[in-house]
N, C-alpha and C positions, 0 to 999 in steps of 0.2 A: 728668073734671075732678078734679084733686087736691084733697083736703081743705085748707082754709086753713091749719091748723096745720102740715101737712106741707110746704106751699109755703113758709111762713115759716121752717121749720127748714132747708130746702134753701138758701134765700137766706142764712141765717145762716152755713151751712157755706161757701158761696161767698165771702161777705164775709170770713170768718175766713181762708180760704185766701189771698185777696189780701193781707190784712194780714201773714200769716206769710211769704209770699213776699217782700214788701217789706222786712220786718225781717231776713230771712235773707241778703239779697244781699251784705252786707258780712262775713258770718261763716260762710259755708259752706252745707251742705245745709239746705234748707227742709223742715220737717215736712209731712206730709200729714194731713188731717183726715178721719176716718171715723165716720159715725154708727153707734152701737151697733146700731140697728135694721137697718142694712144688713148687719151680720154675722150677725144672728139675728132673723128676722121675729117671733119671740115677744116681743121687747123693745119696750116702748112708753114706759116711764118712765125717768128718768135718762138721757135720750137726747142730752145734749150730746156733741159729737164727741170721740172719742179722738184723740190726736195720736201720730204715729209718725215718728221720725227714722232715717235710714240712717247707718251709721258713716262717718266721714271718715278718709281715709288708710288705714292697715292695720287691717283688722277684727280684733277680739279674739275673734270667734265667741262672744260673750256678749251676752245680752239684759238690759237694765236696764228694770225695770217700776217706774214711779213712781206712788204712790197719793196724791192730794191729801187734805187734811184736811177737816173737817166743812164742808159747803157749798161746797167748792172744786170748780171745773171745770177740765179740762185747758187751756182757752184762756186762763185767767188768767195774765198775764205773770209773776207771782211764780215759777212753776215753770220758766219757759223757760231762764233762764241755766244752771241746774243741768243740765237735760236737754241743752242744747246743749254743755255742757262734757263730759258723758258721751259724746255722739256724737263730739265732737272727739277723745276718747281711744279711739275704735274700737268703742264699744258700739252695737248696735242699741238704740233707745230707744222705749219706749211710755209715755205718760202716760194712765192708764186712767180712764174715767168709770165710777162704780159707785154704789150706793145709800149716800149719805153725809150725809143731811140731819138725822140724829139723832146728837148727840155721845154717845160711850160713857159719859162721866162723868155726863151728865144722866140717863141710863137706869140706871146701875149703881152710882154712888158711894154712894148711900144705901140700896142694896138689902139686904134681910135674907138674900139668897141668896149664899153665898160664891162660887158658880160664876157669878155674873151676868156678869162681864166675859168669861169664857171662852165662855159661851153666846152672848152678843152678837156677839163677834168671829167665832166659827165660823159663825154663821148668815149673816153678811154674806160671809164667805169661801166657804162651801159651799152656802148656802141653808138656811133653817129659820126658826123663830120667834124674834123679838127682843122678845117681849112677848105678853100674852094676845090682842092684837088685831092684831098686825102680823107678816106673814110676808115673808121674802125668797124669792121664787120661784127655783128652780134656775138659770133662764136669766139672772137678774139678779145672781147671785153673782159675786164677783171671779174665781174660778177658771174658771167657765164663760165669762164675758165675755172673759177673756184668751185662752182657747183658741180661741173663735170669731173673735176679732180676728186671731190668728196664722194661722188657716186662711184667712181673707179676704185677708190680706196675701200669703200664699204663693200663693194663686190669682191675685191681680192683679199681683204682682211676683215671678214664679217664679224669676227669676235673682238676686234680691237677698238670699237667704240666710235669709229668715224661717222656712222650713220646718225648719231644723236645730233649732229650739226646740220641735218637736212630736214626740211619740212616734208614729211611723208603723210599721205601719198600725193599731195597736190604739187609738190616740187618747190624748189627755192632753198635758200640758205636760212637757217635759224639764227638770225643775226644777234639776238639777245645773248647767245652763248659764245659769241665771237669777239675776241680782242683784235683790233686791227692796228698794225704798226708799220712804219716805213721810214726810209731814209731819203732825204732830199725830195725829189719828185714823188717818191713813194709815201713820204710823210704827208704831203699835200693831198694825195689821194686818200690817205687814211682819215684826214680831217673830213673830206667830202663824204666818205662812206659813213662817218659818224653824224654828219649833217643829214644825210638822206635816210638813214636807218637808226633805230635804237640798237646800239651795239654794247658789248660788255665793257670795253674801255678803248681809248684811242691813244696811241703812243707815237709821238713825232720826234724824229732825230734829225738834226741839221735842217729843220723845217718848222713851220711853213715859210716858204720864200715867195709867196704870191703877192708881189708888190708892183703896182702900175707905175712905171717910170714916166709914161706919157702924162698921167694925171697927178703924179707924186702923192699917191694915197694907197693904202692897202687895197687889194683886189676886192671888187664887189662880191658879196656872198660869203666872205670870210668874216663871220660875225657870230653873235651868240644865239642866233635862230637855228638851233640844231635839235634833231629828234633825240639825240643822246644828251643826257644832262651834262652840263659843263664840268661838274666835279669828276667825271670819268675821263677827262682829257688831260694829257701830260705832254710837256715839251721839254727836250733836253738839247742844249746847244752850247757851242764854244763861242766865247765873246769875241774872239779874233777871226771868226768865220765871216769875212766881209765880201765874199764873192758868191758865185753860183746863183746869181739872180738879184741879191740885194745885200745891203750891209746889215750888221747886227742891230744897229739902231732902227733901220727900216723894219727888220724882222720883229723887233719889240713893238713897233706900231701895229703890225698885223696881230700879234698876240693880244695887245691891249684892245683892239677892236673886237676880237673874239671874246675877251673878258677873262682870260686866264690869269694875268698878273694879280687881279683882285682877289684870287683864291690863294695867293701866296707865291713868293719867289725865294729860291734857296740857292746858296752857294755850295756846290758839290765839293769844292776844295776844302771848305771849313764847315762841315755839316753839323747841324744840331740834330737831336734825336728825331728820327722819322722825318727829317728834312722839314720839320714844322708843318708837315702835311701839305707842302706846297705843290702846285701844279706846273710851275715853270721852274726848271732847274738849269743852272749854267756852270761851266767850268772855264777856267783860264789856265789850265795846266800847260806847262811849257813842253814843247815837243822837240827840244834840242835844235837840230839843223833842219827839221822838217817844217813845212808850212801847210801841211795837209790837215788844217783845222776842221774842214768840213766833214771829213770822215772820222775824225778823232773820237767822236762820241760813241762810235761802234767798234773801236779798236780794243781788242782783248788785252793788249799789253799796257793800256792806260789804267793805272791802279784805281782811280776814282770811279771808273765806269761800272764795275760789277755791283757794288752796293746800290748805285743809282738804278741800274737795270732791275735789280731785285725789288727795290722800292716801287718802281713804276709798275711792275708786274703783280705785286701783291698788296699794295696799299688799299685798304677798304674804300669802296667807291659808293656804297649804298648805306 
């Protein structure tokens, strides 16, 4: 007999699959839902399903990995329009579940340790301590979960091209073929992955928000010293997003320390052709009675978003 919790999780995955299939009938390929514990039996926590989309039309032979923000799970509809857009542009797409229940700002912004943000993010990416009493086990890290998911997809869909993103036979992810993207906390992790590895491109939404309130400076480590060339980084934010860790002005200080504004800033509400090839884009779109500016850059109903997403996903970077 299955444990009740496992049975409920299986029922949840089946229900999610039906929902996604229904939603996808009018717009192309439906994603598949995969429990993290099915890819690695050592995983027991943060076990909401990953989602994976196949490319539509001509494949780019590139993988887009999207990381939700704090408390976000892949099945939340907020992330689906962007993921479907990427799949429509020929990307293999994964929205990854990972340990994201603690916001970086709550853990680090008032810390006396100038390396607090770096330690926090690298622990979630690679495994390690995020405080004196909390460890991220290696199997729960972003890098391990992604590799195990790709191995699972390659084994279950061997003709679908997932294996090209793996380093065979030695193991690991073929990072040069991967675009990393994320919202809020996930955007900060995307920057750090681009710092640690040479990746195809880095897309940050509502991020980075890594600002030390204690020292009133951008977090240590958020700079131009990255293995991925800076021209492959993009950031898209709402100018009235003044919460969730820092103000828009403080966020611009982080971006300036990284060096992205020097590569161009574009107003998405009044775009010039190809956004003048800018790497920092912003909107001030009015949301009516809503104040959900932080998530607005991923909202499918916001008209300026789709062309910005398409630009960020397809602008030449080499």
